[in-house]
C-alpha positions in Angstrom: 89.8 -82.4 213.4 92.2 -83.6 210.6 90.6 -81.3 208.1 91.0 -78.4 210.4 94.7 -79.2 211.0 95.2 -79.4 207.3 93.6 -75.9 206.9 96.0 -74.7 209.7 98.9 -75.9 207.5 97.7 -73.8 204.6 98.0 -70.6 206.7 100.2 -68.2 204.7 100.4 -65.7 207.5 101.8 -67.5 210.6 101.5 -65.5 213.8 104.5 -64.6 216.0 104.3 -64.2 219.7 104.5 -60.6 220.9 107.4 -61.5 223.2 109.6 -62.0 220.0 108.7 -58.6 218.5 111.6 -56.3 218.2 110.5 -52.6 217.7 113.0 -50.1 216.3 113.1 -46.3 215.8 113.9 -46.8 212.2 110.8 -49.1 211.8 108.5 -46.6 213.4 109.6 -43.8 211.0 109.4 -46.0 207.9 105.9 -47.0 209.1 105.0 -43.3 209.6 106.2 -42.2 206.1 104.5 -45.2 204.4 101.2 -44.6 206.1 101.3 -40.9 204.8 102.1 -42.2 201.4 99.2 -44.6 201.4 96.9 -41.8 202.7 97.8 -39.5 199.8 97.7 -42.1 197.1 94.4 -43.4 198.4 92.8 -40.1 198.2 94.2 -39.3 194.8 92.9 -42.5 193.6 89.3 -41.7 195.2 89.3 -38.3 193.5 90.0 -40.0 190.1 87.1 -42.4 190.9 84.6 -39.6 191.8 85.4 -37.4 188.8 85.0 -38.4 185.3 88.0 -38.9 183.0 88.1 -38.0 179.3 89.0 -40.6 176.8 90.3 -39.4 173.4 89.8 -41.1 169.9 90.3 -40.5 166.3 87.9 -41.4 163.5 87.4 -40.5 159.8 85.0 -37.7 159.4 82.1 -38.9 157.1 79.7 -36.1 157.8 78.1 -34.4 154.7 75.8 -31.4 154.1 76.4 -29.8 157.5 76.9 -26.1 158.2 79.7 -24.3 160.2 79.0 -21.6 162.7 81.8 -19.1 163.0 81.9 -17.0 166.3 84.0 -13.9 166.2 84.8 -10.8 168.3 87.4 -8.4 166.6 88.4 -5.0 167.6 89.9 -2.5 165.1 91.3 0.4 167.1 92.1 2.7 164.1 89.2 1.8 161.6 85.7 3.5 161.9 82.6 1.2 161.8 81.2 3.0 158.8 84.2 1.8 156.8 84.3 -1.9 157.9 82.4 -4.8 156.3 82.6 -8.4 156.5 82.3 -11.0 153.5 82.3 -14.7 153.2 82.8 -17.2 150.3 83.6 -20.8 149.9 84.9 -23.2 147.2 81.4 -24.3 146.2 80.8 -20.8 144.8 78.6 -19.3 147.5 79.4 -15.8 148.3 78.0 -13.2 150.7 79.0 -9.6 150.6 78.6 -6.9 153.2 77.0 -9.4 155.8 75.0 -7.6 158.4 72.5 -10.0 160.1 73.6 -11.4 163.5 76.5 -8.8 163.7 76.8 -6.0 166.1 79.2 -3.0 165.6 80.4 -0.9 168.5 82.0 2.6 168.0 85.0 3.0 170.3 87.2 5.8 171.0 91.1 5.8 171.1 91.0 4.7 174.7 88.7 1.6 173.9 85.5 3.1 175.4 82.3 2.3 173.7 80.6 5.3 172.1 77.7 3.5 170.4 76.4 0.0 169.8 74.3 -1.0 166.9 73.5 -3.2 164.1 75.2 -2.5 160.7 74.0 0.4 158.8 74.4 4.2 158.7 72.2 7.2 159.0 68.5 7.6 159.1 66.3 8.8 156.3 65.2 12.4 156.4 62.0 13.1 154.4 62.7 16.6 153.0 61.4 16.5 149.5 63.8 13.8 148.3 64.6 13.5 144.6 62.2 11.1 142.7 63.2 8.7 140.0 61.8 10.8 137.3 64.0 13.7 138.3 61.6 16.0 140.3 61.2 16.4 144.0 58.8 14.6 146.0 55.3 16.2 146.5 52.9 15.7 149.3 50.7 13.6 147.2 53.3 11.3 145.7 54.7 8.0 146.7 58.5 8.1 147.1 60.5 6.2 144.5 64.3 7.2 144.5 66.6 7.1 141.5 69.1 4.4 141.2 71.3 6.7 139.2 71.5 4.6 136.1 71.8 1.2 138.0 68.1 0.3 137.8 67.5 -3.3 136.5 64.1 -2.2 135.2 61.9 0.9 134.8 60.0 0.1 138.0 63.0 -0.2 140.3 63.4 2.3 143.1 66.3 3.1 145.3 64.9 4.8 148.5 68.1 4.7 150.6 71.9 5.2 150.2 72.4 1.4 150.8 69.8 0.5 148.2 71.8 2.7 145.6 75.0 1.0 146.7 73.5 -2.4 146.2 72.2 -1.4 142.8 75.5 -0.3 141.8 77.1 -3.6 143.2 74.6 -5.5 141.0 75.9 -3.6 138.1 79.4 -4.2 139.0 80.0 -0.5 139.7 81.8 1.1 142.5 80.1 4.0 144.3 83.3 6.0 145.2 81.5 9.5 145.3 78.4 9.1 147.5 78.3 13.0 148.0 76.7 13.1 144.6 73.9 10.7 145.7 70.8 12.4 146.9 69.8 9.6 149.3 73.2 9.6 150.9 73.2 13.4 151.5 69.6 13.2 153.0 70.6 10.4 155.3 73.7 12.2 156.5 76.0 9.3 155.2 78.9 11.5 154.3 78.6 13.4 157.6 78.3 10.2 159.4 81.5 8.9 158.0 83.4 12.1 158.6 82.2 12.2 162.3 83.7 8.7 162.9 87.1 9.7 161.6 89.6 8.8 164.2 87.5 6.2 165.8 87.8 2.5 166.2 85.3 -0.3 165.9 84.4 -3.7 167.6 82.6 -6.2 165.5 81.1 -9.3 167.1 78.6 -11.9 166.1 78.6 -15.1 164.0 78.3 -16.4 160.5 76.6 -19.6 159.2 78.5 -21.1 156.3 78.6 -24.3 154.5 81.0 -26.9 156.0 83.5 -26.7 153.1 86.7 -24.9 152.6 86.3 -21.1 152.3 87.2 -17.7 153.7 85.8 -14.7 155.4 87.4 -11.4 155.7 87.1 -7.8 157.4 88.0 -5.0 155.0 87.6 -1.2 154.7 84.9 -0.4 152.1 82.2 -2.5 150.5 82.7 -5.5 148.3 81.1 -6.1 145.0 81.3 -8.7 142.3 82.4 -8.1 138.7 83.3 -10.7 136.0 83.9 -13.3 138.5 86.3 -11.1 140.6 85.7 -9.6 144.1 86.4 -5.9 144.2 86.1 -3.2 146.9 84.7 0.3 147.0 87.3 1.8 149.3 85.6 5.0 149.9 88.7 6.9 149.0 87.0 10.3 149.1 86.7 9.8 153.0 90.2 8.7 153.9 93.2 9.6 151.8 95.8 8.2 154.2 96.6 4.4 154.4 94.2 2.1 156.2 95.6 1.0 159.5 94.5 -2.8 159.9 95.8 -3.0 163.5 93.5 -5.4 165.2 92.9 -7.6 168.2 91.0 -10.9 168.0 89.1 -11.2 171.3 87.6 -14.4 170.3 87.3 -16.7 167.3 85.8 -20.2 167.4 84.1 -22.7 165.1 81.0 -24.2 166.5 79.9 -24.6 170.2 82.2 -24.2 173.1 82.9 -27.3 175.1 84.9 -28.0 178.3 88.6 -27.8 177.9 88.3 -26.1 174.6 91.3 -23.9 173.6 91.0 -21.2 170.9 94.7 -20.3 169.8 93.7 -16.8 168.4 91.8 -15.6 171.5 93.6 -12.4 172.7 95.9 -12.3 169.6 96.8 -8.7 168.8 98.6 -7.2 165.8 99.7 -3.7 165.5 100.7 -2.5 162.0 100.5 1.3 161.3 100.8 0.7 157.5 98.2 -0.7 155.2 98.5 -4.3 154.3 96.8 -7.7 154.1 96.9 -9.9 157.2 96.2 -13.6 156.5 95.2 -16.4 158.9 95.3 -19.9 157.6 93.2 -22.1 159.7 92.9 -25.9 159.8 89.5 -26.9 161.3 89.5 -30.2 163.1 85.9 -31.6 163.5 85.3 -32.7 167.1 82.5 -34.5 169.1 82.6 -34.1 172.8 80.3 -36.5 174.8 79.8 -35.7 178.5 79.1 -38.1 181.4 75.3 -37.8 180.8 75.6 -38.8 177.2 75.0 -35.4 175.6 76.9 -34.9 172.4 78.4 -31.5 171.3 79.3 -31.5 167.5 82.0 -28.7 167.4 85.4 -27.9 166.0 88.9 -27.1 167.1 91.5 -25.4 165.0 95.2 -24.6 164.5 96.5 -21.5 162.8 99.4 -20.0 160.9 99.6 -16.2 160.0 101.1 -14.0 157.4 101.3 -10.2 156.8 101.7 -8.8 153.3 102.3 -4.9 153.0 100.3 -3.1 150.2 103.6 -1.9 148.6 104.6 -3.6 145.3 102.7 -4.7 142.3 99.9 -6.1 142.0 99.0 -4.0 145.1 96.6 -6.1 147.4 93.5 -4.8 149.1 94.0 -4.1 152.7 92.1 -6.2 155.1 92.1 -9.3 157.5 91.5 -12.5 155.7 90.8 -15.9 157.3 91.2 -18.8 155.1 89.9 -22.1 156.5 90.0 -25.8 155.6 88.9 -29.1 157.2 90.8 -31.9 158.4 89.5 -35.4 157.3 90.1 -36.8 160.9 87.6 -36.2 163.5 88.6 -36.0 167.1 86.3 -37.6 169.8 86.3 -36.7 173.6 84.1 -39.0 176.0 83.7 -38.5 179.7 83.6 -41.8 181.5 83.6 -42.9 185.1 86.2 -45.3 186.6 84.6 -48.7 187.5 84.4 -49.8 191.1 86.4 -53.0 190.4 89.2 -50.8 188.8 89.1 -48.4 191.9 89.4 -51.3 194.3 92.2 -53.1 192.4 94.2 -49.8 192.4 93.6 -49.2 196.2 94.8 -52.9 196.8 97.9 -52.2 194.7 98.6 -49.1 196.6 98.4 -50.6 200.1 100.1 -53.8 199.0 102.9 -52.2 197.2 103.8 -49.6 199.8 103.6 -52.2 202.5 106.0 -54.5 200.6 108.4 -51.8 199.6 108.4 -50.4 203.3 109.1 -53.9 204.6 112.0 -54.2 202.3 113.4 -50.9 203.3 112.9 -51.7 207.0 114.6 -55.1 206.7 117.6 -53.5 204.9 118.0 -50.9 207.6 117.5 -53.2 210.5 119.9 -55.9 209.2 122.6 -53.2 208.1 122.4 -51.5 211.5 122.7 -54.8 213.3 125.7 -55.9 211.3 127.5 -52.6 212.0 126.8 -53.1 215.6 128.2 -56.6 215.6 131.4 -55.4 213.8 131.8 -52.6 216.3 131.4 -55.2 219.2 134.2 -57.4 218.0 136.5 -54.5 217.1 136.4 -55.0 213.4 134.6 -51.8 212.4 136.7 -49.3 210.5 
């Protein structure tokens, strides 16, 4: 019995007889509001517990030998698909001109409606006694071997299409500025095709796989070729004598795989410039690792960008086009989805209930004693 009595003395919550309770209107209102506050804060904490939270970290990027996937979707309302090409190069010296694989071109009218969707390339060969490499016309018992018009690397080389002639010219460092003199181009309807697309626009979408080093890629009218270490363009001047309108809209541009919460600052960016010029985007790519709640890792990238426009007036006169220059940050960002622990949830719930209960008790005591003091002063005639 002595032990039980000692335990009673340790009771930190002594009970008061209900006869001594004094319930007030202010106490009821405070109880109601505090209960509502507890209810909302409890369910807010429960929502955080049931949903994963994302933790962010920074580490040094030590990856080597990786590749970078560049996803793009760009619309040119005033440049025909037959005039547009895309090239890529990097500081390691790797260069790719007139890239066509994994790229789709859509011819669009002035209202943005799609006229035709196709992989890159113009025209289709028409076998109507084409010109042979030796200078004669193709007979029915001969194998076709078209002339490269002086660009052959050897006596056995053949150029059987307009594009093969263009590629042979590029290897020589020559610009094919007058395709109407090339037999293959005339047979394939190359010239007619370009003229038919006059006044149209073009949408280009697809992706590039490049080395994960600083580099650039660009969209430009004409075809690129390389000569004496310098990148040059065949601008097809015979088809378009007026200035090239490089107005464009970037529907989408990203580096790597998409991940939850990703933001691409150039998505939806639009630039209208009726005059020819060079529009440059300077991009800083930030390597990123996103780990979801199931442990799946997504190696991707984020980026920031600044832009600059340079008109073609002045000297030296720049070549018109849209250029994207990218470099990499040495810091890698990590995002990790994690669940809140049960112990953390219970601790926060106890803090919510105890905190609101204590604060509401202080407010109730202040209101009750303040009201009683005012009533006492009024009773003895000292109020006011």
